[in-house]
ZAMARGU-16822 format. One record per residue (C-alpha): residue number from 1; residue in one letter; x, y, z. Coordinates in steps of 0.2 Angstrom, whole numbers, plus 5000, padded with zeros to 4 digits. Layout:
BEGIN
+-----+------+------+------+------+
: seq : type :   px :   py :   pz :
+-----+------+------+------+------+
: NUM :    A :    X :    Y :    Z :
...
+-----+------+------+------+------+
END
This chain:
BEGIN
+-----+------+------+------+------+
: seq : type :   px :   py :   pz :
+-----+------+------+------+------+
:   1 :    M : 4999 : 4999 : 5001 :
:   2 :    M : 5013 : 5013 : 5003 :
:   3 :    S : 5020 : 5011 : 4987 :
:   4 :    Y : 5003 : 5017 : 4978 :
:   5 :    P : 5004 : 5035 : 4981 :
:   6 :    K : 5022 : 5035 : 4969 :
:   7 :    I : 5013 : 5024 : 4958 :
:   8 :    A : 4998 : 5035 : 4955 :
:   9 :    W : 5010 : 5051 : 4955 :
:  10 :    R : 5020 : 5042 : 4942 :
:  11 :    N : 5001 : 5036 : 4931 :
:  12 :    I : 4995 : 5054 : 4931 :
:  13 :    W : 5012 : 5061 : 4922 :
:  14 :    R : 5010 : 5047 : 4908 :
:  15 :    N : 4998 : 5056 : 4897 :
:  16 :    K : 5003 : 5075 : 4902 :
:  17 :    R : 4991 : 5083 : 4891 :
:  18 :    R : 4978 : 5074 : 4897 :
:  19 :    T : 4984 : 5079 : 4918 :
:  20 :    L : 4987 : 5097 : 4912 :
:  21 :    I : 4970 : 5100 : 4904 :
:  22 :    T : 4961 : 5092 : 4921 :
:  23 :    T : 4971 : 5102 : 4932 :
:  24 :    A : 4969 : 5117 : 4920 :
:  25 :    S : 4949 : 5115 : 4922 :
:  26 :    I : 4952 : 5116 : 4943 :
:  27 :    F : 4966 : 5128 : 4943 :
:  28 :    F : 4955 : 5142 : 4932 :
:  29 :    G : 4938 : 5136 : 4942 :
:  30 :    V : 4947 : 5139 : 4960 :
:  31 :    L : 4955 : 5156 : 4953 :
:  32 :    L : 4938 : 5161 : 4946 :
:  33 :    S : 4927 : 5158 : 4963 :
:  34 :    C : 4940 : 5165 : 4973 :
:  35 :    F : 4939 : 5181 : 4962 :
:  36 :    M : 4920 : 5182 : 4962 :
:  37 :    T : 4920 : 5178 : 4982 :
:  38 :    S : 4934 : 5190 : 4985 :
:  39 :    L : 4924 : 5205 : 4977 :
:  40 :    Q : 4908 : 5199 : 4985 :
:  41 :    E : 4917 : 5198 : 5001 :
:  42 :    G : 4926 : 5214 : 4999 :
:  43 :    S : 4911 : 5225 : 4995 :
:  44 :    Y : 4901 : 5220 : 5008 :
:  45 :    A : 4914 : 5223 : 5018 :
:  46 :    Q : 4916 : 5241 : 5011 :
:  47 :    Y : 4897 : 5244 : 5014 :
:  48 :    I : 4897 : 5239 : 5032 :
:  49 :    Q : 4913 : 5250 : 5035 :
:  50 :    A : 4905 : 5265 : 5026 :
:  51 :    I : 4887 : 5261 : 5038 :
:  52 :    V : 4899 : 5261 : 5053 :
:  53 :    N : 4910 : 5276 : 5049 :
:  54 :    S : 4898 : 5287 : 5043 :
:  55 :    Y : 4885 : 5285 : 5057 :
:  56 :    S : 4882 : 5269 : 5068 :
:  57 :    G : 4898 : 5265 : 5074 :
:  58 :    Y : 4900 : 5247 : 5079 :
:  59 :    L : 4894 : 5249 : 5095 :
:  60 :    Q : 4878 : 5261 : 5103 :
:  61 :    I : 4874 : 5262 : 5122 :
:  62 :    H : 4858 : 5267 : 5126 :
:  63 :    Q : 4845 : 5268 : 5139 :
:  64 :    K : 4834 : 5253 : 5141 :
:  65 :    G : 4821 : 5254 : 5129 :
:  66 :    Y : 4828 : 5268 : 5117 :
:  67 :    W : 4829 : 5259 : 5102 :
:  68 :    D : 4814 : 5253 : 5100 :
:  69 :    D : 4806 : 5271 : 5107 :
:  70 :    K : 4817 : 5284 : 5100 :
:  71 :    V : 4811 : 5300 : 5109 :
:  72 :    I : 4822 : 5313 : 5119 :
:  73 :    N : 4814 : 5309 : 5137 :
:  74 :    N : 4822 : 5289 : 5133 :
:  75 :    T : 4839 : 5296 : 5138 :
:  76 :    F : 4853 : 5295 : 5153 :
:  77 :    E : 4863 : 5306 : 5162 :
:  78 :    M : 4883 : 5305 : 5156 :
:  79 :    S : 4892 : 5301 : 5174 :
:  80 :    P : 4910 : 5296 : 5176 :
:  81 :    S : 4908 : 5280 : 5181 :
:  82 :    I : 4899 : 5275 : 5164 :
:  83 :    S : 4916 : 5285 : 5155 :
:  84 :    S : 4926 : 5274 : 5167 :
:  85 :    K : 4917 : 5258 : 5164 :
:  86 :    I : 4919 : 5261 : 5143 :
:  87 :    G : 4937 : 5264 : 5148 :
:  88 :    M : 4939 : 5247 : 5156 :
:  89 :    V : 4934 : 5238 : 5139 :
:  90 :    K : 4951 : 5236 : 5132 :
:  91 :    E : 4943 : 5232 : 5113 :
:  92 :    V : 4936 : 5251 : 5114 :
:  93 :    T : 4949 : 5263 : 5103 :
:  94 :    L : 4937 : 5278 : 5103 :
:  95 :    F : 4922 : 5282 : 5111 :
:  96 :    T : 4909 : 5300 : 5106 :
:  97 :    P : 4891 : 5306 : 5116 :
:  98 :    R : 4878 : 5311 : 5106 :
:  99 :    L : 4859 : 5318 : 5109 :
: 100 :    E : 4849 : 5314 : 5093 :
: 101 :    T : 4831 : 5322 : 5092 :
: 102 :    F : 4821 : 5330 : 5080 :
: 103 :    A : 4814 : 5347 : 5074 :
: 104 :    L : 4808 : 5359 : 5064 :
: 105 :    A : 4820 : 5368 : 5054 :
: 106 :    S : 4813 : 5384 : 5046 :
: 107 :    T : 4821 : 5399 : 5036 :
: 108 :    E : 4810 : 5413 : 5030 :
: 109 :    E : 4799 : 5405 : 5018 :
: 110 :    I : 4803 : 5386 : 5020 :
: 111 :    T : 4801 : 5374 : 5034 :
: 112 :    K : 4806 : 5356 : 5033 :
: 113 :    G : 4809 : 5342 : 5048 :
: 114 :    V : 4827 : 5335 : 5053 :
: 115 :    M : 4836 : 5326 : 5063 :
: 116 :    V : 4847 : 5337 : 5076 :
: 117 :    I : 4863 : 5327 : 5081 :
: 118 :    G : 4871 : 5336 : 5098 :
: 119 :    I : 4889 : 5328 : 5095 :
: 120 :    D : 4906 : 5333 : 5105 :
: 121 :    P : 4915 : 5340 : 5089 :
: 122 :    A : 4932 : 5332 : 5092 :
: 123 :    K : 4929 : 5316 : 5097 :
: 124 :    E : 4914 : 5314 : 5082 :
: 125 :    D : 4926 : 5318 : 5069 :
: 126 :    K : 4938 : 5304 : 5075 :
: 127 :    I : 4924 : 5293 : 5069 :
: 128 :    T : 4912 : 5299 : 5055 :
: 129 :    N : 4927 : 5314 : 5049 :
: 130 :    I : 4913 : 5327 : 5045 :
: 131 :    S : 4928 : 5340 : 5045 :
: 132 :    G : 4933 : 5330 : 5029 :
: 133 :    K : 4915 : 5329 : 5022 :
: 134 :    L : 4914 : 5349 : 5021 :
: 135 :    V : 4910 : 5357 : 5004 :
: 136 :    Q : 4908 : 5374 : 5010 :
: 137 :    G : 4911 : 5383 : 5028 :
: 138 :    R : 4920 : 5376 : 5042 :
: 139 :    Y : 4916 : 5364 : 5054 :
: 140 :    L : 4912 : 5366 : 5072 :
: 141 :    G : 4926 : 5372 : 5084 :
: 142 :    S : 4926 : 5383 : 5098 :
: 143 :    D : 4912 : 5395 : 5094 :
: 144 :    A : 4900 : 5380 : 5099 :
: 145 :    N : 4884 : 5393 : 5094 :
: 146 :    G : 4883 : 5384 : 5076 :
: 147 :    V : 4876 : 5372 : 5065 :
: 148 :    V : 4882 : 5361 : 5051 :
: 149 :    L : 4871 : 5355 : 5039 :
: 150 :    G : 4869 : 5339 : 5026 :
: 151 :    E : 4872 : 5348 : 5008 :
: 152 :    R : 4855 : 5342 : 5000 :
: 153 :    L : 4845 : 5349 : 5016 :
: 154 :    A : 4854 : 5367 : 5013 :
: 155 :    Q : 4849 : 5367 : 4996 :
: 156 :    Y : 4833 : 5362 : 5002 :
: 157 :    L : 4832 : 5375 : 5014 :
: 158 :    K : 4841 : 5388 : 5002 :
: 159 :    L : 4854 : 5391 : 5013 :
: 160 :    R : 4873 : 5397 : 5013 :
: 161 :    P : 4889 : 5398 : 5027 :
: 162 :    S : 4883 : 5411 : 5038 :
: 163 :    D : 4865 : 5412 : 5036 :
: 164 :    T : 4854 : 5408 : 5053 :
: 165 :    L : 4841 : 5393 : 5055 :
: 166 :    V : 4829 : 5392 : 5067 :
: 167 :    L : 4824 : 5376 : 5075 :
: 168 :    I : 4808 : 5373 : 5085 :
: 169 :    G : 4805 : 5357 : 5093 :
: 170 :    Q : 4800 : 5348 : 5109 :
: 171 :    G : 4812 : 5349 : 5123 :
: 172 :    Y : 4815 : 5335 : 5137 :
: 173 :    H : 4801 : 5330 : 5147 :
: 174 :    G : 4788 : 5341 : 5134 :
: 175 :    V : 4797 : 5359 : 5136 :
: 176 :    S : 4796 : 5369 : 5122 :
: 177 :    A : 4814 : 5371 : 5111 :
: 178 :    A : 4816 : 5386 : 5101 :
: 179 :    G : 4833 : 5394 : 5093 :
: 180 :    K : 4840 : 5401 : 5080 :
: 181 :    Y : 4859 : 5397 : 5073 :
: 182 :    P : 4872 : 5402 : 5060 :
: 183 :    V : 4875 : 5389 : 5049 :
: 184 :    R : 4895 : 5387 : 5051 :
: 185 :    G : 4897 : 5374 : 5037 :
: 186 :    I : 4889 : 5362 : 5024 :
: 187 :    M : 4894 : 5345 : 5022 :
: 188 :    K : 4890 : 5330 : 5010 :
: 189 :    H : 4885 : 5315 : 5018 :
: 190 :    P : 4889 : 5299 : 5010 :
: 191 :    A : 4870 : 5293 : 5017 :
: 192 :    P : 4857 : 5302 : 5005 :
: 193 :    E : 4844 : 5300 : 5017 :
: 194 :    F : 4854 : 5308 : 5031 :
: 195 :    D : 4861 : 5322 : 5020 :
: 196 :    R : 4844 : 5327 : 5017 :
: 197 :    S : 4838 : 5330 : 5035 :
: 198 :    V : 4855 : 5330 : 5046 :
: 199 :    V : 4860 : 5345 : 5058 :
: 200 :    Y : 4876 : 5344 : 5067 :
: 201 :    M : 4877 : 5355 : 5082 :
: 202 :    D : 4889 : 5355 : 5099 :
: 203 :    I : 4881 : 5345 : 5111 :
: 204 :    K : 4881 : 5357 : 5127 :
: 205 :    T : 4871 : 5369 : 5114 :
: 206 :    C : 4860 : 5355 : 5108 :
: 207 :    Q : 4857 : 5348 : 5127 :
: 208 :    E : 4853 : 5367 : 5130 :
: 209 :    L : 4839 : 5369 : 5117 :
: 210 :    Y : 4829 : 5354 : 5123 :
: 211 :    S : 4833 : 5359 : 5140 :
: 212 :    A : 4841 : 5340 : 5143 :
: 213 :    E : 4857 : 5346 : 5155 :
: 214 :    N : 4870 : 5334 : 5155 :
: 215 :    R : 4860 : 5320 : 5147 :
: 216 :    L : 4863 : 5309 : 5131 :
: 217 :    T : 4851 : 5298 : 5119 :
: 218 :    S : 4867 : 5285 : 5114 :
: 219 :    I : 4886 : 5283 : 5116 :
: 220 :    V : 4893 : 5278 : 5100 :
: 221 :    V : 4908 : 5264 : 5102 :
: 222 :    M : 4921 : 5260 : 5091 :
: 223 :    V : 4933 : 5246 : 5093 :
: 224 :    H : 4948 : 5238 : 5081 :
: 225 :    G : 4936 : 5226 : 5071 :
: 226 :    S : 4920 : 5218 : 5068 :
: 227 :    D : 4926 : 5202 : 5076 :
: 228 :    E : 4928 : 5212 : 5094 :
: 229 :    V : 4913 : 5219 : 5091 :
: 230 :    A : 4903 : 5203 : 5103 :
: 231 :    P : 4917 : 5204 : 5116 :
: 232 :    A : 4915 : 5221 : 5120 :
: 233 :    Q : 4896 : 5219 : 5119 :
: 234 :    A : 4896 : 5206 : 5133 :
: 235 :    K : 4908 : 5217 : 5144 :
: 236 :    F : 4897 : 5231 : 5143 :
: 237 :    S : 4881 : 5221 : 5147 :
: 238 :    L : 4889 : 5216 : 5162 :
: 239 :    L : 4897 : 5233 : 5167 :
: 240 :    L : 4882 : 5245 : 5162 :
: 241 :    G : 4868 : 5234 : 5171 :
: 242 :    S : 4850 : 5230 : 5167 :
: 243 :    G : 4847 : 5249 : 5164 :
: 244 :    M : 4857 : 5250 : 5150 :
: 245 :    E : 4858 : 5243 : 5131 :
: 246 :    V : 4871 : 5240 : 5122 :
: 247 :    I : 4867 : 5236 : 5102 :
: 248 :    D : 4879 : 5231 : 5088 :
: 249 :    W : 4879 : 5238 : 5071 :
: 250 :    E : 4871 : 5223 : 5064 :
: 251 :    E : 4855 : 5226 : 5074 :
: 252 :    M : 4857 : 5244 : 5069 :
: 253 :    N : 4859 : 5240 : 5050 :
: 254 :    R : 4846 : 5224 : 5048 :
: 255 :    I : 4840 : 5231 : 5031 :
: 256 :    L : 4858 : 5232 : 5025 :
: 257 :    L : 4861 : 5215 : 5031 :
: 258 :    K : 4845 : 5207 : 5023 :
: 259 :    Q : 4849 : 5216 : 5006 :
: 260 :    I : 4869 : 5206 : 5008 :
: 261 :    E : 4861 : 5191 : 5012 :
: 262 :    S : 4850 : 5193 : 4999 :
: 263 :    D : 4866 : 5196 : 4987 :
: 264 :    R : 4875 : 5182 : 4995 :
: 265 :    A : 4860 : 5168 : 4988 :
: 266 :    G : 4861 : 5178 : 4970 :
: 267 :    H : 4881 : 5175 : 4971 :
: 268 :    L : 4879 : 5157 : 4976 :
: 269 :    I : 4867 : 5152 : 4962 :
: 270 :    M : 4880 : 5159 : 4949 :
: 271 :    R : 4895 : 5150 : 4959 :
: 272 :    G : 4885 : 5134 : 4957 :
: 273 :    I : 4885 : 5137 : 4939 :
: 274 :    L : 4903 : 5137 : 4937 :
: 275 :    Y : 4907 : 5122 : 4950 :
: 276 :    M : 4894 : 5113 : 4938 :
: 277 :    I : 4907 : 5118 : 4922 :
: 278 :    I : 4921 : 5113 : 4932 :
: 279 :    G : 4914 : 5098 : 4937 :
: 280 :    F : 4908 : 5091 : 4921 :
: 281 :    G : 4925 : 5097 : 4911 :
: 282 :    I : 4934 : 5087 : 4926 :
: 283 :    L : 4922 : 5070 : 4923 :
: 284 :    G : 4923 : 5073 : 4904 :
: 285 :    T : 4943 : 5072 : 4904 :
: 286 :    I : 4942 : 5056 : 4918 :
: 287 :    M : 4928 : 5047 : 4907 :
: 288 :    M : 4942 : 5050 : 4893 :
: 289 :    M : 4956 : 5043 : 4903 :
: 290 :    M : 4946 : 5027 : 4909 :
: 291 :    A : 4942 : 5025 : 4890 :
: 292 :    E : 4960 : 5026 : 4884 :
: 293 :    R : 4966 : 5015 : 4900 :
: 294 :    R : 4952 : 5001 : 4897 :
: 295 :    K : 4962 : 4989 : 4889 :
: 296 :    E : 4976 : 4993 : 4902 :
: 297 :    F : 4965 : 4989 : 4916 :
: 298 :    G : 4958 : 4972 : 4907 :
: 299 :    I : 4976 : 4967 : 4907 :
: 300 :    M : 4981 : 4970 : 4926 :
: 301 :    M : 4967 : 4963 : 4932 :
: 302 :    A : 4970 : 4947 : 4920 :
: 303 :    V : 4987 : 4946 : 4928 :
: 304 :    G : 4977 : 4945 : 4947 :
: 305 :    M : 4977 : 4964 : 4952 :
: 306 :    Q : 4962 : 4964 : 4964 :
: 307 :    K : 4948 : 4978 : 4959 :
: 308 :    Y : 4949 : 4986 : 4976 :
: 309 :    K : 4968 : 4991 : 4971 :
: 310 :    L : 4964 : 4997 : 4955 :
: 311 :    A : 4950 : 5007 : 4961 :
: 312 :    V : 4964 : 5015 : 4977 :
: 313 :    G : 4975 : 5017 : 4962 :
: 314 :    L : 4963 : 5028 : 4953 :
: 315 :    M : 4955 : 5037 : 4968 :
: 316 :    L : 4974 : 5043 : 4972 :
: 317 :    E : 4977 : 5049 : 4954 :
: 318 :    T : 4961 : 5061 : 4955 :
: 319 :    F : 4968 : 5066 : 4973 :
: 320 :    F : 4984 : 5071 : 4967 :
: 321 :    I : 4977 : 5081 : 4951 :
: 322 :    G : 4964 : 5089 : 4963 :
: 323 :    M : 4976 : 5094 : 4975 :
: 324 :    V : 4990 : 5101 : 4961 :
: 325 :    G : 4975 : 5110 : 4954 :
: 326 :    V : 4969 : 5117 : 4969 :
: 327 :    A : 4985 : 5124 : 4973 :
: 328 :    A : 4990 : 5131 : 4958 :
: 329 :    G : 4974 : 5141 : 4959 :
: 330 :    I : 4977 : 5148 : 4977 :
: 331 :    A : 4994 : 5150 : 4971 :
: 332 :    A : 4990 : 5162 : 4958 :
: 333 :    S : 4974 : 5170 : 4964 :
: 334 :    I : 4985 : 5176 : 4981 :
: 335 :    P : 4995 : 5189 : 4973 :
: 336 :    V : 4981 : 5193 : 4960 :
: 337 :    I : 4969 : 5196 : 4972 :
: 338 :    S : 4982 : 5205 : 4983 :
: 339 :    Y : 4984 : 5219 : 4968 :
: 340 :    F : 4967 : 5223 : 4966 :
: 341 :    L : 4966 : 5224 : 4987 :
: 342 :    F : 4977 : 5239 : 4986 :
: 343 :    H : 4970 : 5244 : 4969 :
: 344 :    P : 4951 : 5245 : 4969 :
: 345 :    I : 4942 : 5247 : 4951 :
: 346 :    P : 4933 : 5261 : 4950 :
: 347 :    L : 4918 : 5262 : 4942 :
: 348 :    T : 4911 : 5276 : 4928 :
: 349 :    G : 4896 : 5281 : 4921 :
: 350 :    Q : 4877 : 5277 : 4929 :
: 351 :    A : 4886 : 5263 : 4940 :
: 352 :    A : 4897 : 5277 : 4948 :
: 353 :    E : 4881 : 5288 : 4953 :
: 354 :    M : 4869 : 5274 : 4958 :
: 355 :    M : 4884 : 5271 : 4973 :
: 356 :    M : 4886 : 5288 : 4977 :
: 357 :    Q : 4870 : 5289 : 4978 :
: 358 :    M : 4868 : 5275 : 4989 :
: 359 :    G : 4879 : 5282 : 5000 :
: 360 :    Y : 4895 : 5270 : 4994 :
: 361 :    P : 4912 : 5274 : 4984 :
: 362 :    P : 4913 : 5271 : 4967 :
: 363 :    E : 4923 : 5257 : 4967 :
: 364 :    M : 4924 : 5238 : 4966 :
: 365 :    Y : 4934 : 5232 : 4982 :
: 366 :    F : 4940 : 5214 : 4988 :
: 367 :    S : 4944 : 5206 : 5001 :
: 368 :    N : 4959 : 5195 : 5007 :
: 369 :    E : 4949 : 5186 : 5021 :
: 370 :    P : 4957 : 5167 : 5023 :
: 371 :    S : 4940 : 5161 : 5021 :
: 372 :    V : 4938 : 5168 : 5002 :
: 373 :    F : 4953 : 5156 : 4998 :
: 374 :    F : 4949 : 5143 : 5010 :
: 375 :    E : 4932 : 5139 : 5006 :
: 376 :    Q : 4933 : 5140 : 4986 :
: 377 :    A : 4947 : 5127 : 4988 :
: 378 :    L : 4941 : 5115 : 4999 :
: 379 :    V : 4923 : 5116 : 4990 :
: 380 :    V : 4932 : 5113 : 4971 :
: 381 :    F : 4943 : 5099 : 4980 :
: 382 :    I : 4927 : 5088 : 4986 :
: 383 :    L : 4917 : 5092 : 4969 :
: 384 :    T : 4936 : 5084 : 4960 :
: 385 :    M : 4934 : 5070 : 4973 :
: 386 :    A : 4916 : 5066 : 4970 :
: 387 :    V : 4919 : 5065 : 4950 :
: 388 :    G : 4933 : 5054 : 4955 :
: 389 :    L : 4921 : 5042 : 4962 :
: 390 :    Y : 4917 : 5038 : 4942 :
: 391 :    P : 4934 : 5027 : 4938 :
: 392 :    V : 4929 : 5018 : 4955 :
: 393 :    V : 4911 : 5012 : 4949 :
: 394 :    N : 4919 : 5009 : 4932 :
: 395 :    I : 4933 : 4999 : 4938 :
: 396 :    G : 4919 : 4988 : 4949 :
: 397 :    R : 4907 : 4985 : 4935 :
: 398 :    L : 4922 : 4980 : 4922 :
: 399 :    R : 4922 : 4963 : 4913 :
: 400 :    V : 4940 : 4956 : 4911 :
: 401 :    I : 4935 : 4948 : 4893 :
: 402 :    G : 4926 : 4965 : 4889 :
: 403 :    A : 4942 : 4975 : 4893 :
: 404 :    L : 4953 : 4964 : 4884 :
: 405 :    R : 4945 : 4966 : 4867 :
: 406 :    G : 4942 : 4986 : 4870 :
+-----+------+------+------+------+
END
């Protein structure tokens, strides 16, 4: 039995052309499936990163019940103990407080419902990079009495920097909230819905406007990566107690995740078709091999070779061909995907415009997660071995006299 692998390895190179054709089928199957999966997963990761870095963060801390009933009365008071508990979670890289509520924005002739977000300008900018998205004016600074608007909202209200915006709403516990604020800057938010409705102001000014001194609706928390979200969430739940809730980015973006799952299902069908093409290509080559070697198998059985030993040898040949094809496919896909990882494919025309309207960068991104390579290689290898059962079954049915005549 120890000599079987050596014999099988030599056998596959007796007909180099046939072996190379079969190996090429597996090679291109692995390369194409890795490329497609990397592009798919890279795009998903970019969408998620855009959402996380433009608004939601990886985690948000709220008063219990706020996520289901987002009213200003479901706020909590920021205390030194909460800050110290956040600092105890080693996964945390940044956090920022927010006070989010709604108001009626008005200019001389136009009114519109808007979302008002009170922020710590310095901390918020490290997470969502508002200053880098400004198209007019300047960011909130030492002069707290001012606002930054989304570009589409500013266009609708016909406002420019230095104009005045009037906000009217309902404050904490039903008190009236009204104020006039100069427009400091206008930003282009990547999410169209936000761009049409968002108003940023300093959190102290916002708390004063809504009579909610030292109160917050949320604390946005960033961690090193998505793999640290679950551990950080578990630690926060223990530290903060039952009166607070900790929501992760997945819960905050359920619609996006459903869209991703739906898109994954579509790509799975495409990959299934690709796998079928690969499988039939390998099967065709193996059938050709069996036809060519039929007489050889008959002679071997005539001199005493047992069928199961012959079948083991053929399975080893298929195994080696599969291993060579898969290894070559992975070796080729790693540098190709690594190149596109640092050089995303730019989109142009209507495709680019559509991506920008949805709030995503107009580029096709790739992922180099190990699962991209491992899963595709495993599927193609299993498919190859499944096709390799054909010669085993064929050998079981083979008759010596018929093979020798063939």
